[in-house]
C-alpha positions in Angstrom: -64.1 49.7 7.0 -61.6 50.2 9.7 -63.0 50.9 12.8 -61.2 52.9 15.4 -59.5 51.4 18.0 -61.7 53.5 21.0 -64.9 52.6 19.7 -63.3 49.4 19.5 -62.7 49.3 23.3 -65.8 50.8 23.6 -68.0 48.1 22.1 -65.9 45.5 23.9 -66.3 46.9 26.7 -69.7 47.5 26.4 -70.2 43.6 24.9 -68.3 42.4 27.7 -66.0 40.7 25.2 -68.8 39.2 24.1 -71.1 38.6 20.9 -74.0 41.4 21.5 -75.8 38.6 18.9 -75.9 35.2 19.8 -73.5 35.6 23.4 -70.2 33.5 22.5 -67.3 35.1 22.0 -67.1 37.6 20.2 -63.8 38.9 17.4 -65.7 41.5 15.0 -66.6 44.9 14.4 -70.0 44.9 12.5 -70.8 48.5 11.3 -74.5 48.4 10.9 -73.9 51.9 8.2 -71.0 52.2 6.4 -69.9 54.1 3.5 -68.4 57.8 2.5 -70.0 59.6 5.9 -67.7 58.1 8.0 -67.3 60.7 10.1 -70.8 60.6 11.0 -71.1 56.8 11.5 -68.0 55.9 12.9 -69.8 55.8 16.3 -70.7 53.0 19.7 -74.4 53.2 18.6 -73.4 52.5 15.1 -71.4 48.9 15.2 -71.8 45.8 17.7 -69.5 43.5 18.4 -69.6 39.7 17.2 -68.0 36.8 17.0 -66.9 35.3 13.1 -70.2 33.0 12.4 -72.4 35.7 13.8 -70.8 39.0 11.8 -70.9 36.2 8.6 -74.2 35.0 8.7 -74.8 38.9 8.8 -73.6 39.7 5.7 -74.8 36.5 3.8 -78.0 36.8 1.9 -80.1 34.5 4.6 -78.1 37.8 7.2 -79.9 40.5 5.2 -83.2 40.4 6.9 -81.8 40.7 10.3 -79.2 42.8 9.7 -81.8 45.3 7.8 -84.0 44.9 11.4 -81.0 46.1 12.7 -80.3 49.3 10.6 -84.3 50.0 11.5 -83.0 49.6 14.6 -80.7 52.4 15.1 -82.2 54.8 12.5 -85.3 54.9 14.8 -82.5 56.0 17.9 -81.2 58.6 15.0 -85.3 59.9 14.7 -85.5 60.1 18.3 -82.5 62.5 18.8 -82.5 64.0 15.6 -85.0 65.3 12.3 -85.4 63.5 9.4 -83.1 65.8 7.4 -79.8 65.2 9.7 -81.4 61.4 10.4 -81.4 61.0 6.3 -77.6 62.8 6.4 -76.4 60.3 9.1 -78.0 57.3 7.3 -76.1 57.7 4.4 -78.9 59.4 2.0 -82.1 57.7 2.7 -84.4 55.7 5.4 -85.1 53.0 5.6 -89.6 51.8 6.3 -90.1 50.0 8.5 -92.5 46.8 7.2 -95.5 49.5 7.8 -94.2 51.9 5.3 -93.5 54.4 7.9 -90.5 55.4 9.7 -90.9 53.9 12.8 -89.0 56.2 16.2 -90.2 53.0 18.3 -87.5 50.8 17.6 -84.5 49.6 20.5 -81.3 48.7 20.2 -81.5 45.9 22.3 -77.1 46.7 22.2 -77.8 49.9 23.8 -80.2 48.7 26.7 
């Protein structure tokens, strides 16, 4: 998915150009949610600025659990600001349950602090 130039500029400013996972020099936008619902998912909150190594890792089999955790953090942010039906639409049709099999509203998006 191509990232809107305004979104890229905003996340670069937010991150001060550094990878929001490891702190090294960032070069790639990483969408937590992607797919057909682009108008809803193309937001500053949904995109992390990452170095190439972290971006590759989050898309790898080894990084799937961490990437799911990031999606849960973002979903929690969405649920605090929307009802479940709206959140489901933003999340692309389904909501993710946490390890306790519930919808969490308490998780924090560290990149939005």
